[in-house]
C-alpha positions as a Markdown table, in Angstrom:
| # | Residue | x | y | z |
|---|---|---|---|---|
| 1 | Unk | 18.1 | -6.1 | -12.8 |
| 2 | Unk | 15.3 | -3.5 | -11.8 |
| 3 | Unk | 14.9 | -2.4 | -8.4 |
| 4 | Unk | 12.1 | -1.7 | -5.9 |
| 5 | Unk | 11.2 | 0.3 | -3.1 |
| 6 | Unk | 8.4 | -1.3 | -1.1 |
| 7 | Unk | 7.5 | 0.8 | 1.8 |
| 8 | Unk | 5.6 | -1.0 | 4.9 |
| 9 | Unk | 7.1 | -4.2 | 3.6 |
| 10 | Unk | 8.0 | -5.7 | 6.8 |
| 11 | Unk | 4.1 | -7.3 | 7.4 |
| 12 | Unk | 1.4 | -8.6 | 5.5 |
| 13 | Unk | 0.5 | -7.5 | 1.9 |
| 14 | Unk | 3.8 | -5.7 | 1.8 |
| 15 | Unk | 5.9 | -8.8 | 2.9 |
| 16 | Unk | 3.9 | -11.0 | 0.0 |
| 17 | Unk | 5.1 | -8.0 | -2.4 |
| 18 | Unk | 8.6 | -8.5 | -1.5 |
| 19 | Unk | 8.4 | -11.9 | -2.1 |
| 20 | Unk | 6.7 | -12.0 | -5.5 |
| 21 | Unk | 8.6 | -8.9 | -6.5 |
| 22 | Unk | 12.1 | -11.0 | -5.6 |
| 23 | Unk | 11.1 | -13.7 | -7.1 |
| 24 | Unk | 10.4 | -12.5 | -10.5 |
| 25 | Unk | 13.8 | -10.7 | -10.8 |
| 26 | Unk | 13.0 | -7.6 | -8.9 |
| 27 | Unk | 15.5 | -6.4 | -6.1 |
| 28 | Unk | 13.8 | -4.9 | -3.3 |
| 29 | Unk | 14.4 | -2.1 | -0.5 |
| 30 | Unk | 11.9 | -3.3 | 2.1 |
| 31 | Unk | 11.2 | -0.3 | 4.2 |
| 32 | Unk | 9.7 | 0.1 | 7.3 |
| 33 | Unk | 9.6 | 1.3 | 11.2 |
| 34 | Unk | 10.0 | -2.1 | 13.0 |
| 35 | Unk | 13.5 | -3.5 | 12.4 |
| 36 | Unk | 12.3 | -6.7 | 13.5 |
| 37 | Unk | 9.5 | -7.1 | 10.9 |
| 38 | Unk | 11.8 | -6.1 | 8.2 |
| 39 | Unk | 14.3 | -8.3 | 8.9 |
| 40 | Unk | 11.9 | -11.1 | 9.1 |
| 41 | Unk | 10.6 | -10.6 | 5.5 |
| 42 | Unk | 14.4 | -10.3 | 4.2 |
| 43 | Unk | 15.0 | -13.7 | 5.8 |
| 44 | Unk | 12.2 | -15.3 | 3.7 |
| 45 | Unk | 14.1 | -14.4 | 0.9 |
| 46 | Unk | 16.9 | -17.1 | -0.5 |
| 47 | Unk | 18.8 | -14.6 | -2.5 |
| 48 | Unk | 20.0 | -12.1 | 0.1 |
| 49 | Unk | 21.6 | -9.9 | -2.3 |
| 50 | Unk | 18.4 | -8.9 | -3.9 |
| 51 | Unk | 16.9 | -7.7 | -0.7 |
| 52 | Unk | 17.9 | -4.8 | 1.6 |
| 53 | Unk | 16.4 | -3.5 | 4.8 |
| 54 | Unk | 16.1 | 0.0 | 5.6 |
| 55 | Unk | 14.4 | 1.4 | 8.9 |
| 56 | Unk | 12.6 | 4.3 | 8.1 |
| 57 | Unk | 9.6 | 6.5 | 8.7 |
| 58 | Unk | 8.0 | 7.4 | 5.7 |
| 59 | Unk | 6.5 | 10.4 | 7.2 |
| 60 | Unk | 9.8 | 12.0 | 8.1 |
| 61 | Unk | 11.6 | 13.8 | 5.0 |
| 62 | Unk | 14.8 | 13.2 | 6.0 |
| 63 | Unk | 14.0 | 9.6 | 6.2 |
| 64 | Unk | 12.4 | 9.7 | 2.7 |
| 65 | Unk | 15.7 | 11.2 | 1.0 |
| 66 | Unk | 17.8 | 8.8 | 3.2 |
| 67 | Unk | 15.9 | 5.8 | 1.6 |
| 68 | Unk | 16.0 | 6.8 | -1.6 |
| 69 | Unk | 19.9 | 7.6 | -1.3 |
| 70 | Unk | 20.6 | 4.4 | 0.3 |
| 71 | Unk | 18.7 | 2.6 | -2.2 |
| 72 | Unk | 20.6 | 4.0 | -5.2 |
| 73 | Unk | 24.1 | 3.4 | -3.1 |
| 74 | Unk | 23.2 | -0.3 | -2.5 |
| 75 | Unk | 21.5 | -1.4 | -5.8 |
| 76 | Unk | 22.6 | 1.6 | -8.2 |
| 77 | Unk | 18.9 | 2.8 | -9.2 |
| 78 | Unk | 15.5 | 2.7 | -8.4 |
| 79 | Unk | 12.9 | 2.1 | -11.1 |
| 80 | Unk | 9.7 | 0.9 | -9.1 |
| 81 | Unk | 8.0 | 2.8 | -6.2 |
| 82 | Unk | 5.5 | 0.4 | -4.1 |
| 83 | Unk | 3.7 | 3.2 | -1.6 |
| 84 | Unk | 2.5 | 0.4 | 0.9 |
| 85 | Unk | 2.7 | 1.8 | 4.2 |
| 86 | Unk | -0.9 | 2.9 | 5.5 |
| 87 | Unk | -2.2 | 3.4 | 8.7 |
| 88 | Unk | -6.1 | 3.6 | 10.5 |
| 89 | Unk | -7.7 | 4.8 | 13.3 |
| 90 | Unk | -11.2 | 4.0 | 13.9 |
| 91 | Unk | -12.9 | 6.4 | 16.4 |
| 92 | Unk | -16.6 | 7.9 | 17.7 |
| 93 | Unk | -17.4 | 10.3 | 14.6 |
| 94 | Unk | -17.9 | 13.2 | 17.1 |
| 95 | Unk | -15.0 | 12.8 | 19.2 |
| 96 | Unk | -12.5 | 12.1 | 16.3 |
| 97 | Unk | -9.3 | 14.4 | 16.9 |
| 98 | Unk | -7.4 | 16.5 | 14.5 |
| 99 | Unk | -4.4 | 14.7 | 15.4 |
| 100 | Unk | -5.7 | 11.2 | 14.1 |
| 101 | Unk | -6.5 | 12.7 | 11.2 |
| 102 | Unk | -3.5 | 14.5 | 10.2 |
| 103 | Unk | -1.5 | 11.5 | 11.4 |
| 104 | Unk | -3.1 | 9.2 | 8.9 |
| 105 | Unk | -3.2 | 11.6 | 5.8 |
| 106 | Unk | 0.4 | 12.3 | 6.8 |
| 107 | Unk | 1.1 | 8.4 | 6.2 |
| 108 | Unk | -1.6 | 7.3 | 3.7 |
| 109 | Unk | -0.9 | 10.6 | 1.4 |
| 110 | Unk | 1.6 | 13.1 | 2.0 |
| 111 | Unk | 4.4 | 10.4 | 2.1 |
| 112 | Unk | 3.1 | 8.8 | -0.9 |
| 113 | Unk | 3.4 | 12.1 | -3.0 |
| 114 | Unk | 6.6 | 13.3 | -1.5 |
| 115 | Unk | 8.5 | 10.0 | -1.7 |
| 116 | Unk | 7.6 | 9.7 | -5.7 |
| 117 | Unk | 8.8 | 13.5 | -6.0 |
| 118 | Unk | 12.1 | 12.3 | -4.5 |
| 119 | Unk | 12.5 | 9.4 | -7.0 |
| 120 | Unk | 10.8 | 11.0 | -10.1 |
| 121 | Unk | 14.0 | 12.9 | -11.3 |
| 122 | Unk | 15.8 | 9.2 | -11.0 |
| 123 | Unk | 13.2 | 7.7 | -13.2 |
| 124 | Unk | 12.9 | 10.3 | -15.6 |
| 125 | Unk | 16.7 | 10.1 | -16.2 |
| 126 | Unk | 16.4 | 6.4 | -17.0 |
| 127 | Unk | 13.4 | 6.9 | -18.8 |
| 128 | Unk | 11.6 | 4.2 | -16.8 |
| 129 | Unk | 9.6 | 4.2 | -13.6 |
| 130 | Unk | 6.9 | 2.4 | -12.1 |
| 131 | Unk | 4.9 | 4.3 | -9.1 |
| 132 | Unk | 2.4 | 2.1 | -7.3 |
| 133 | Unk | 0.0 | 3.0 | -5.0 |
| 134 | Unk | -1.8 | 0.7 | -2.6 |
| 135 | Unk | -5.4 | 2.3 | -2.0 |
| 136 | Unk | -8.6 | 0.3 | -0.8 |
| 137 | Unk | -11.9 | -0.5 | -2.1 |
| 138 | Unk | -12.7 | 1.7 | 0.8 |
| 139 | Unk | -11.3 | 4.9 | -0.9 |
| 140 | Unk | -14.3 | 4.8 | -3.3 |
| 141 | Unk | -16.7 | 2.9 | -0.7 |
| 142 | Unk | -18.8 | 3.9 | 2.5 |
| 143 | Unk | -18.4 | 1.5 | 5.6 |
| 144 | Unk | -21.3 | -0.8 | 6.6 |
| 145 | Unk | -20.6 | -1.4 | 10.3 |
| 146 | Unk | -23.2 | -4.1 | 10.2 |
| 147 | Unk | -20.9 | -6.5 | 8.3 |
| 148 | Unk | -18.3 | -6.2 | 11.2 |
| 149 | Unk | -19.8 | -7.9 | 14.1 |
| 150 | Unk | -19.3 | -5.1 | 16.5 |
| 151 | Unk | -16.0 | -4.1 | 15.5 |
| 152 | Unk | -17.6 | -0.4 | 14.8 |
| 153 | Unk | -19.9 | -0.1 | 17.4 |
| 154 | Unk | -23.1 | 2.3 | 16.7 |
| 155 | Unk | -23.9 | 3.1 | 20.2 |
| 156 | Unk | -21.0 | 4.7 | 22.0 |
| 157 | Unk | -20.2 | 8.1 | 23.6 |
| 158 | Unk | -19.7 | 10.1 | 20.8 |
| 159 | Unk | -20.5 | 7.6 | 18.3 |
| 160 | Unk | -20.9 | 6.0 | 15.8 |
| 161 | Unk | -17.6 | 4.3 | 15.3 |
| 162 | Unk | -16.1 | 5.4 | 12.1 |
| 163 | Unk | -13.0 | 5.5 | 10.0 |
| 164 | Unk | -13.0 | 8.7 | 8.5 |
| 165 | Unk | -9.6 | 9.8 | 7.7 |
| 166 | Unk | -8.7 | 6.2 | 6.7 |
| 167 | Unk | -11.5 | 6.2 | 3.8 |
| 168 | Unk | -11.2 | 9.7 | 2.9 |
| 169 | Unk | -7.3 | 9.5 | 2.6 |
| 170 | Unk | -7.3 | 6.6 | 0.4 |
| 171 | Unk | -9.9 | 8.3 | -1.9 |
| 172 | Unk | -7.3 | 11.2 | -2.0 |
| 173 | Unk | -4.6 | 8.6 | -2.6 |
| 174 | Unk | -6.8 | 7.4 | -5.9 |
| 175 | Unk | -7.0 | 11.0 | -7.1 |
| 176 | Unk | -3.5 | 11.7 | -6.7 |
| 177 | Unk | -2.6 | 8.8 | -8.7 |
| 178 | Unk | -4.6 | 10.2 | -11.6 |
| 179 | Unk | -3.3 | 13.4 | -11.2 |
| 180 | Unk | 0.2 | 12.5 | -11.1 |
| 181 | Unk | 0.4 | 10.1 | -14.1 |
| 182 | Unk | -0.3 | 12.8 | -16.4 |
| 183 | Unk | 2.6 | 15.0 | -16.1 |
| 184 | Unk | 5.1 | 12.0 | -15.6 |
| 185 | Unk | 3.9 | 9.7 | -18.5 |
| 186 | Unk | 6.2 | 11.7 | -21.2 |
| 187 | Unk | 9.3 | 10.5 | -19.3 |
| 188 | Unk | 8.2 | 7.0 | -19.5 |
| 189 | Unk | 6.9 | 6.6 | -16.0 |
| 190 | Unk | 3.5 | 5.3 | -15.4 |
| 191 | Unk | 1.5 | 5.8 | -12.1 |
| 192 | Unk | -1.3 | 3.2 | -11.0 |
| 193 | Unk | -3.3 | 2.4 | -7.9 |
| 194 | Unk | -4.1 | -1.0 | -6.4 |
| 195 | Unk | -7.4 | -1.1 | -4.5 |
| 196 | Unk | -7.5 | -4.6 | -2.2 |
| 197 | Unk | -10.4 | -5.9 | -0.6 |
| 198 | Unk | -10.8 | -8.5 | 2.2 |
| 199 | Unk | -7.5 | -9.8 | 3.1 |
| 200 | Unk | -6.3 | -11.9 | 6.4 |
| 201 | Unk | -3.2 | -10.7 | 7.2 |
| 202 | Unk | -0.8 | -10.6 | 10.6 |
| 203 | Unk | -2.3 | -7.3 | 11.5 |
| 204 | Unk | -6.1 | -8.2 | 10.9 |
| 205 | Unk | -6.0 | -11.6 | 12.5 |
| 206 | Unk | -6.4 | -10.3 | 15.9 |
| 207 | Unk | -9.2 | -8.1 | 14.9 |
| 208 | Unk | -11.4 | -9.7 | 12.5 |
| 209 | Unk | -13.1 | -12.5 | 14.4 |
| 210 | Unk | -14.6 | -15.7 | 12.3 |
| 211 | Unk | -18.4 | -14.2 | 12.6 |
| 212 | Unk | -16.7 | -11.5 | 10.6 |
| 213 | Unk | -14.7 | -13.4 | 8.2 |
| 214 | Unk | -17.8 | -15.5 | 7.4 |
| 215 | Unk | -19.8 | -12.4 | 6.9 |
| 216 | Unk | -17.5 | -10.9 | 4.7 |
| 217 | Unk | -16.7 | -14.0 | 2.5 |
| 218 | Unk | -20.7 | -14.5 | 2.1 |
| 219 | Unk | -20.6 | -10.7 | 0.6 |
| 220 | Unk | -17.5 | -11.5 | -2.1 |
| 221 | Unk | -18.8 | -13.1 | -4.9 |
| 222 | Unk | -15.4 | -15.4 | -5.4 |
| 223 | Unk | -16.5 | -16.4 | -1.5 |
| 224 | Unk | -13.3 | -15.9 | 0.0 |
| 225 | Unk | -10.7 | -13.7 | 1.2 |
| 226 | Unk | -7.8 | -13.0 | -0.5 |
| 227 | Unk | -4.2 | -14.2 | -0.2 |
| 228 | Unk | -1.7 | -11.4 | 0.2 |
| 229 | Unk | 0.2 | -12.7 | -2.5 |
| 230 | Unk | -2.7 | -12.1 | -5.0 |
| 231 | Unk | -1.6 | -8.4 | -4.0 |
| 232 | Unk | 2.0 | -9.4 | -5.0 |
| 233 | Unk | 1.3 | -10.5 | -8.3 |
| 234 | Unk | -0.9 | -7.2 | -9.3 |
| 235 | Unk | 1.9 | -5.4 | -8.3 |
| 236 | Unk | 4.2 | -7.2 | -10.1 |
| 237 | Unk | 2.3 | -7.0 | -13.2 |
| 238 | Unk | 2.0 | -3.2 | -12.8 |
| 239 | Unk | 5.8 | -3.1 | -12.2 |
| 240 | Unk | 6.3 | -4.8 | -15.5 |
| 241 | Unk | 7.3 | -4.0 | -19.0 |
| 242 | Unk | 4.0 | -5.7 | -20.1 |
| 243 | Unk | 2.3 | -2.8 | -18.4 |
| 244 | Unk | 3.6 | 0.1 | -20.1 |
| 245 | Unk | 0.4 | 1.2 | -21.6 |
| 246 | Unk | -1.5 | 1.3 | -18.1 |
| 247 | Unk | -1.4 | 4.5 | -16.0 |
| 248 | Unk | -3.6 | 6.4 | -13.9 |
| 249 | Unk | -5.6 | 3.2 | -13.6 |
| 250 | Unk | -6.8 | 1.7 | -10.3 |
| 251 | Unk | -6.9 | -2.0 | -10.2 |
| 252 | Unk | -9.4 | -3.5 | -7.8 |
| 253 | Unk | -8.2 | -6.7 | -6.2 |
| 254 | Unk | -11.4 | -7.7 | -4.4 |
| 255 | Unk | -12.7 | -11.2 | -5.8 |
| 256 | Unk | -15.8 | -9.0 | -6.7 |
| 257 | Unk | -16.6 | -7.4 | -3.5 |
| 258 | Unk | -17.3 | -4.2 | -5.0 |
| 259 | Unk | -19.4 | -5.1 | -7.9 |
| 260 | Unk | -22.8 | -5.5 | -6.0 |
C-alpha cells in the first residue's frame, strides 16, 4: 500500500486531496501548522489506520526532516509527495515588503524543493516516486483586478494592490517542476505540477463575495467554480501507475479559465 505526504492538508484543497487519495487506497500523512484543522481532516477518514497527522511547519528544515522520519516510522515508506502548502499576501505594489516576499517564497518554493530533496533518496531506493507540486493558473497569468470587485483596490496609498510574490512563486514552482523532473526520471520518479483555477474553499468563502463568484464563473467556459475533490482526483491520477509516462508537466484544472 503506497503512502503520501500531503502538506497543507488541514483545509480546502489539501483536505480534499487526502480524502480522495485514501479512498483510492493510499495512506496519507497529513501535514500542517494547525493541529485542530489536521484533526478535522483525519476525522473525515473512515479507516483511521490509513491517516496520520503531523503538526509541522514546512519552512523549517528540522520540521521537514521530522515529517519524513515520522511518516516512515508510522507507515514504513513514502512514495508520494504532494507539495500543497502555500500562502499569499496581497499588498500595495510600492509598499510591498521584503519580509512578505521572502515569507511567501519560503513556503511556496523553498519548502517544496527541500522537502523533495529529503524524500528523493527514499524514492530512489524504492525505484518509484511521485512528486506533485500544487501551483496556480496565476503562475503563468497576470492578475486582472477588475474581475475581483474591489478585493484588489487600485486607488490606495502605495497602490495599486497586487500579489507579486504569490504569482512569482507559483511561476518559479512550475519551472522547478520541469527542472527537477529531468534528473530524477532515471530513478523511476516523476515530478509534475497541478495548476488549479477558481475553487471555493473554507479560506476563500470569507474573501470571495457573490459578485466575484459570478464574475469569475462567467469567465470560466464550464461556467462554475471547481469542487475541491476535482483537484483531489487530478492528484490521484498523477500519483498513480497509469501516469508513469508523464513528467515535467503542468496539469491545468480550471474549467477552461486560462484558454481565452
